[in-house]
C-alpha positions in Angstrom: -66.1 37.7 -46.3 -62.4 37.6 -47.0 -60.2 38.0 -43.9 -58.6 41.4 -43.8 -61.5 43.3 -45.3 -62.4 46.1 -42.8 -66.0 47.2 -42.0 -67.4 44.0 -43.7 -71.0 45.0 -42.9 -70.7 48.1 -45.1 -68.6 46.3 -47.7 -71.2 43.6 -48.5 -73.9 46.3 -49.1 -72.1 47.6 -52.2 -69.6 44.9 -53.2 -70.2 41.4 -54.6 -67.2 39.1 -54.2 -66.5 35.6 -55.5 -63.4 33.3 -55.7 -62.2 30.6 -58.0 -59.6 27.9 -57.2 -56.7 27.3 -59.5 -55.9 24.2 -61.5 -53.3 21.9 -59.8 -50.3 23.0 -61.9 -51.1 26.7 -61.3 -51.8 26.1 -57.6 -48.1 25.9 -56.9 -48.0 29.6 -57.6 -51.5 30.9 -57.4 -53.5 30.8 -54.2 -56.8 31.8 -55.8 -58.6 34.0 -58.3 -60.9 36.7 -56.8 -63.6 38.6 -58.5 -65.1 41.8 -57.2 -68.1 43.7 -58.7 -69.7 46.9 -57.4 -72.4 49.4 -58.1 -72.5 52.5 -55.9 -74.4 55.7 -56.0 -71.8 57.5 -54.0 -68.0 56.9 -53.8 -67.2 54.0 -51.4 -63.7 53.4 -49.9 -62.9 49.7 -49.6 -60.3 49.2 -46.9 -58.2 46.1 -46.5 -55.4 44.8 -44.2 -53.5 43.2 -47.0 -51.8 39.8 -46.9 -48.1 39.4 -47.8 -49.1 38.5 -51.4 -48.6 40.0 -54.8 -51.7 40.3 -57.0 -52.1 40.5 -60.8 -55.2 42.5 -61.2 -57.2 42.7 -64.5 -59.0 46.0 -64.5 -59.7 49.1 -66.5 -57.9 50.8 -68.2 -55.0 48.2 -68.0 -53.9 45.2 -65.9 -51.6 46.0 -63.0 -49.3 44.3 -60.5 -50.1 45.2 -56.9 -47.2 44.7 -54.5 -47.6 44.0 -50.8 -49.1 47.1 -49.1 -47.6 47.6 -45.7 -50.1 50.3 -44.6 -53.8 50.1 -45.0 -54.9 49.4 -48.6 -57.7 51.7 -49.7 -59.5 51.4 -53.0 -62.1 54.0 -53.9 -65.1 52.5 -55.8 -67.2 54.7 -58.0 -70.1 54.0 -60.3 -70.2 50.5 -61.6 -67.3 48.1 -62.3 -65.5 44.9 -61.8 -61.9 43.5 -61.3 -60.5 40.0 -61.5 -57.4 39.4 -59.3 -54.8 36.6 -59.3 -53.5 36.2 -55.8 -50.1 34.6 -55.7 -48.9 32.6 -52.7 -46.5 34.6 -50.5 -43.1 34.2 -52.2 -44.5 32.6 -55.3 -44.4 35.8 -57.5 -40.6 35.8 -57.3 -40.1 33.4 -60.3 -42.3 35.6 -62.4 -40.6 38.9 -61.3 -37.0 37.9 -62.2 -35.8 40.0 -59.3 -36.5 40.7 -55.6 -40.2 41.0 -54.8 -39.3 44.0 -52.5 -39.1 46.0 -55.7 -42.9 45.9 -55.9 -43.7 46.6 -52.2 -46.1 49.5 -51.7 -46.2 50.0 -55.5 -48.8 49.5 -58.3 -47.1 49.0 -61.7 -48.5 48.1 -65.2 -48.6 44.4 -65.6 -46.9 44.8 -69.0 -43.7 45.5 -67.1 -43.7 41.8 -66.0 -45.8 40.0 -68.5 -45.3 41.9 -71.7 -47.7 43.8 -73.9 -49.9 40.7 -74.5 -51.3 41.1 -71.0 -53.4 44.1 -72.2 -55.1 41.9 -74.8 -55.8 39.3 -72.2 -57.2 42.0 -69.9 -59.7 43.2 -72.6 -61.0 39.7 -73.1 -61.3 39.1 -69.4 -63.1 42.4 -68.7 -65.6 41.6 -71.4 -66.9 38.7 -69.3 -69.3 38.8 -66.4 -69.3 35.3 -64.9 -66.6 34.6 -62.3 -65.7 31.2 -63.8 -65.3 32.8 -67.2 -63.1 35.6 -66.0 -61.0 33.3 -63.9 -60.7 30.7 -66.7 -59.3 33.3 -69.1 -56.9 34.6 -66.4 -55.7 31.1 -65.6 -55.2 30.4 -69.3 -52.9 33.5 -69.4 -51.0 32.6 -66.3 -50.6 28.8 -67.1 -49.1 29.7 -70.5 -46.4 31.6 -68.6 -45.7 29.3 -65.6 -42.0 29.4 -64.7 -40.1 26.4 -63.4 -41.1 25.6 -59.8 -38.8 27.3 -57.3 -38.3 25.1 -54.2 -37.2 28.1 -52.2 -40.4 30.0 -53.0 -42.4 27.1 -51.7 -40.3 26.9 -48.6 -40.8 30.6 -48.0 -44.6 30.3 -48.5 -44.5 27.6 -45.7 -42.5 29.9 -43.5 -45.1 32.7 -43.9 -47.9 30.4 -43.1 -46.2 29.0 -40.0 -45.2 32.3 -38.4 -48.6 33.8 -39.2 -50.2 31.1 -37.2 -48.0 31.5 -34.2 -49.0 34.4 -32.0 -46.4 33.4 -29.5 -43.7 34.4 -32.0 -43.3 38.1 -31.5 -39.6 38.7 -32.4 -37.8 37.8 -35.6 -35.2 35.8 -33.7 -37.9 33.7 -32.2 -39.4 33.1 -35.7 -35.9 32.2 -37.1 -35.3 29.7 -34.3 -38.8 28.1 -34.9 -38.0 27.8 -38.6 -34.5 26.5 -38.0 -32.7 29.3 -40.0 -30.6 32.2 -38.9 -32.2 35.6 -38.4 -30.2 37.0 -41.2 -31.2 34.3 -43.6 -34.9 34.7 -42.7 -34.7 38.5 -43.3 -32.9 38.0 -46.6 -35.4 35.4 -47.9 -38.4 37.5 -47.0 -36.9 40.6 -48.7 -36.2 38.5 -51.8 -39.4 36.4 -52.0 -42.1 38.1 -50.0 -41.2 41.8 -50.2 -41.8 42.6 -46.5 -40.0 41.6 -43.3 -40.8 38.7 -41.1 -41.7 41.2 -38.3 -44.3 42.8 -40.6 -45.9 39.4 -41.4 -46.3 38.5 -37.8 -47.7 42.0 -36.9 -50.1 41.9 -39.8 -51.5 38.5 -38.8 -52.2 39.8 -35.3 -54.0 42.9 -36.6 -56.1 40.8 -39.0 -57.1 38.5 -36.0 -58.0 41.6 -33.9 -60.1 43.0 -36.7 -61.8 39.6 -37.2 -62.7 39.4 -33.5 -64.1 42.9 -33.6 -66.1 42.1 -36.7 -67.8 39.1 -35.0 -70.1 41.4 -33.1 -69.4 39.9 -29.7 -68.0 41.8 -26.8 -64.2 41.6 -26.9 -62.0 41.4 -23.8 -59.2 43.5 -25.4 -56.7 42.8 -22.6 -57.2 39.0 -22.9 -57.0 39.3 -26.7 -53.7 41.2 -26.4 -52.3 38.4 -24.3 -53.6 35.8 -26.8 -51.9 37.6 -29.6 -48.6 37.9 -27.8 -48.6 41.6 -27.0 -47.0 42.8 -23.8 -50.2 44.5 -22.7 -53.4 46.0 -24.1 -51.8 49.4 -24.8 -49.4 47.8 -27.3 -52.3 46.2 -29.2 -54.2 49.5 -29.2 -51.2 51.4 -30.5 -50.5 48.9 -33.2 -54.1 48.7 -34.4 -54.6 52.5 -34.3 -51.4 53.2 -36.2 -52.6 51.0 -39.2 -56.4 51.1 -39.1 -56.7 54.7 -38.0 -58.9 54.2 -35.0 -58.6 52.2 -31.8 -59.9 48.6 -31.9 -62.8 49.3 -29.5 -64.0 52.2 -31.6 -63.6 50.1 -34.8 -65.7 47.3 -33.2 -68.5 49.8 -32.5 -68.6 51.0 -36.1 -68.3 47.8 -38.1 -72.0 47.5 -38.9 
């Protein structure tokens, strides 16, 4: 199960997921292709703590660009369907966007606004397939034909996101800037331009994903110890952070993940 998907026990009962790795030239921009199929008798809300990544999603009735969602991402699944997503590395959508990625934050826009009307034709061909490799292959063919020139800054920013996401001891933006050997102002500017969210949001989201992952494991969680491990001042700060985004306290979430 992909990290960040909430209530995974319920999710796997109604949703089938698969992933496909990109070709080497596309891998500078694309992290992976993901394929989701579902068949439900009653509406099901899929909930995700999103990553700081932009996605090109081939779906009905038209392909769309999903910017980074700062709150909880909720997708209602009804009946039967499928989607094929192109997950870009954090920062790597900037060369396609021809403008700050922050313009897409918390927004879903028609993919034609970025890729032109031909994306609709590609979407119809992709949605006509069923096998993950076939869908991903057509999506990659579309993306590879439009690969921009590599942007070294985008690649640097992707590395910054990875590094600060893996450092729970970094809790403030000035700490992150020092660890990355840039000024606080430069770090904030780069993230607004290339990632679409602030460095503080990235650090906070990584902590919430880790807390949810621990809760999903099914083992008893020492929340006070986990709060310390994740760099929180105390357990109360973790509880407030988790509740504000997920909607329930972490202990209650842990009891309802099956």
